[in-house]
N, C-alpha and C positions, 0 to 999 in steps of 0.2 A: 942455126940462125941464117937469116937471109943476108945477102951482100948489100941490100939497099940500106941507105942511111935512114935512121928513124926520124920521124917528123918532130922537129924541135918543139912545136906547140903541144904535141901529145906528151912529150917527156915532161914539160913544165906542168901540164894539167895533172899528170899522174903524181908528180911530187906534191902539188897542191892538195890533191885528194888524200894522199898519205898524211900530210900535215893536219888537214881538217879532221881526219879520223883520230889522230892523237889528241887534238884539242877537244873533240867531243868526248873522248874517254876521260880526259882530265876533268872536264865539266861534270861528267857523271860521278866522278869521285868527290868533287868539291861540293856539289849540291847537298848531299846528306850532312856533310860536315857543317855547312853554313846553316842548315836548318837546326842542327843541334846547338850551334852558337846562339841563334836567335831565341830558341826555347830557353836556354840557360840564362841569357840576358833578361828575358821576360820574367823568369823565376826570381832572379836577383832583384829586379825592380820591385816586384810584388812583395818580396820578403822585406826589402828595405822600407817600403811604404808601411808594411805591417808593423815593423819595429818602431817606426816613427809614430804611428797611431798609438801603439802601446805605451810609448813614452809620454805623449801629449795628454792622454786620458787622465792619468793621475795629477798632472799639472793643472788641468782644467778643474778638477775637484778641489785642489788646494786653493785656487783662485776664488772659487765659489765660497769656500769656507772662510777665507780671509775677508771677503766682502761682507759676509754675514757678521763676522767678529767686529769689523770696523763699524758697521751699522749699530750693533748692540752697545758698543762703547762710545757711540757718538763721535767717532773720529773722522767721519766722512764730511768733507767740506762741500757745502752746497754751492753751486755756481749761482752768481747773482744774475737776475734777468737782465737782458740788454735794454738800454734806455732808448 
């Protein structure tokens, strides 16, 4: 080694460079994990929406059948026209 003192600015810049390299490596590890989480969340949302749709469909049918039964039994109240 030389007997000259190192430039303090260069020392700080080298430390910063090393830290930035570590951050970049961490980001390279985090990005695929984040992508996986986004995909899984999207699958969860679409699955939940699908389950909701499957639940609502039979209820819509029941409502239609109930309306038809009420009409046949004359149980439907007709609204009076406004004056």
